[in-house]
N, C-alpha and C positions, 0 to 999 in steps of 0.2 A: 452551610457547607456540606456537601456530600463527599466523604473521604474516598480516597482512591481504591480502597479494597472493596468498596461497594460499586465502584464505577467499572472495575475490571471486567465483570461479566458483560455488561451492555456493550462495552467498547470492543471486547474480544470475541464475543459470541458469533457475530456474522462471519468473521474470518475462519474460525475453527468449524463452523457449520459447513462452510464451503469446502474446507480441507477433508472433513469427515465424509461428506457425500462423495467427493472425488475419489477417495481411496477405497471406500466400502462399496459404493453402488457400481463401480466399474466392474466388479466381479460378477454382478448378477443381471445388469441391464445394458442394452446397447448404449453407445456413446451419446446419441441423441437424447435419449431419456435421462441419461446421467445429467447432461447440461440443462435439460428442462427442469429437473429437480433442483439443481443448484440455483437457477434463476428464480424459481418460485419460492423456495424455502428461505434462501438468503435474502431475497427482497423483503419477505415478510419479517424476517429477524431484524433487518435494518429499520424497517418502518416501526416496529414495536420498540426498538432501542432509541430511536431518535430523540426522545424526550430527555435523555440523559446526556446528549452531546452538547458541547459548546457550539456557538455559531461557526459555520464554515467561513463566513465573511469576516473580514478584519477592519481596521480603521481606514484602509486605503480603498480606492475606487474598485468595486467588483468588476467593472468593465475592463479596466486596465489589467487587473489580475487575470481575467479570462484571456485577454490577448497575450499577456506575458506567458501564461500557462500554455498556450498554443505553441508559441516560439520555443519554450523550454521543452515541450513535448516532442517537437521535431529534433531538437538537439539530442534529447535523450534517445530518440529512435536511432539516430546516426551512431551514437555512442554504444548503444546495446548491440546492434549489428556488428560493429567493428570489434568489439571486445568478446562477443560470443563466437563468432565465425571460426576463429582459430581452434576453438576447443570442442567442436562438434563435426561430425562427418555426415555427408550426404545419405550414407547408408543408415543413419539414425532416424531419418524422417520418412514418413509415409503419407501420401495424400489423404485428405479427409473427404468424406462424402459431402455433397453440397449442403444438405440440411445440418449436418453436424458442424460444418464450418460456419454457417450463419449463427447457430446457437452459441458456439464458442466465441464468435466475434462480439455478440451481444453481451455475453458474460464478461469477456476480457475488456471490452471497451466501455461498458457502462457500470457494471456491478463491481468488478475487482478494484478499479481505481478508488471507489468510495470506501469500501470496507478496509483496504489495505492502508490508505492514507489516515483514515479514522484511527486505526490501531497503531501504526508505526509513528506517524508524525503527531497525531492527536493525543495518543496515550502514552506510548513507550517514550517518545522524545521528552514529553513533559514530566513524566515520572522520574526519568533519568536526570532532568534538570533539578527537579525538587530534591532528589537524593544527593546530587552534587552540592547543592546549596546547603543542605543539612550537614553533609560531610565537611564542608569548608568551615562551618560554624563550630566544628569540634564536637558535634553531637555523639554520644556513645552508640546509638543505635539509629543511624541515619536512614536505613531502609524502612524501619518501622515508622519513623516520623513521616517519611514520604508516603507510605501507604495508609497510615492510620490518621495522620493529623494534617494532611494536605490534600488538595483537590486539583486535578488537572484543569478543571473548568475555571479555576481562579487565576491561572497563569496569564500574565500579561501578553498580549499578542506580540510575537517576534522575539520574546525573551529566549536566551539560549546560552549554552555552554559547549565547550568542545567535548565534554563527557557526554552530553545529550546527543550531539551529532554522531559521535562514534558508536554509542550504545544502540541508538535507533538504526544506524546503518548496519551494524552487525546482526541485529535481530531480523531486519529485513532481508539480509543476505542469507541467513539460515533457513528462510522460508523458500529457497530456491535450490535447484539441483547443483551439484558440485561444478559441472562445466559452466554454470551461469554465474558463479561467484564473482569473478572479475567484473562482469557487467553489472552484477547486483550491487557491488561495493560502489562502483562509479555512479550508478543511478541513485542509490541511497544517499550518496553525498550531494548529488545534484538536487534531489528533492528537499533535503535538509536545508541547503543553501536558499532554495526558492522560498521555503517556508519562513525562514529568518528574514529575507529580503522583503517579501510581500506581506508578511505578518498575518497570513491566513492559510486555511486549508483549501479554499477554493482553487487558487492557482495550482497547488499540487494535484488536486483531483483532476482539473482539466488537463494538465500536463501528462499525468499518468494515463488518462483516457486516450489523448492524442498519440502517445507512444504505442499503446496496445493496439489501437485501431490501425495506425500506421504499419506496425509490424504485421498485423494480420493481412492487410492489403499487399504488402511487399512479399510475404511468404506465398500468397495465393497467385500473384502475378509472375513470380520468378520460379516457383516450384522448390524453393528452399525450405522444405517442411521441417528440416532439422532445427531451424531457429525458433520454432514455435512449440 
């Protein structure tokens, strides 16, 4: 068993590498270079960390999970647009160059769904579940037990608790801007429900990718850049 305190870095590193590049590099390089750096460095980080991850597939059919993920992604897209639109203004958005748009589309549609679901539903959700289980057993230091004596890789597919759903949704929400919080809460709950139902990360990754790609296309076609 590999305890969670040792798994924290490989599960979280791709996410924080992406955030670090996004916030630091934008001051020094054009947006196209910024996104190119994100794609290259975060992809390498994911590949080097993959040996630590549990399987994205669960006990159910991966084909069905993919199809369900596509449908959930479309539902999530509608939900996101509906809940974000009231909190942003057209003045908040500016058109992207063609090359920057393509690179962001690749990052948002392929890369972000993997590392966000790996961290949020793969690690945070499962650690919160293990903490909740330890807490319910009257352990005196439930968090230490969850981090030092448990492994997210040993959690049974689909195992859940309301604490795990709420904590993972809140952490997911905090990774977004304030106007995105209502949409992020709803989307986090949707992904948590999908993970519990399908018992795998595959469906969540597919859904997240469909939503992000769909949002990119919607923004490009309608000119509602404030939504992206």
